[in-house]
Phi, psi and omega in degrees: 000139180293162175290119183246132174263114184268137174278171177299148181295147171262118184235149173233160182301128175071006181244167175294154174264137180246151179231144173250140178223163176225154175251180184293342179269000178088007176286148180250150183224152173226142180207157170289135181305129182093351179234041185296342178286347178242082187239161173255157178234144179192191176284155178302318182298317180295319181289322176296320178297319178299312180297317179300318178294320178298313180296329179278359179084007183281332187235010184304324182291343180282340185263000000 
């Protein structure tokens, strides 16, 4: 796995905390906090939008 620099977790009450990370090549990653070894990759913008929707309650049922 590439070296990933993880940002602080995004947390909501009673929900899992998610983290976004980037590697030296500019790839973006998302993972449940504490499970960074099992992550998804996409663009930073797409992952930030996903987290924002989760925090707003729009996508909670998908997780």
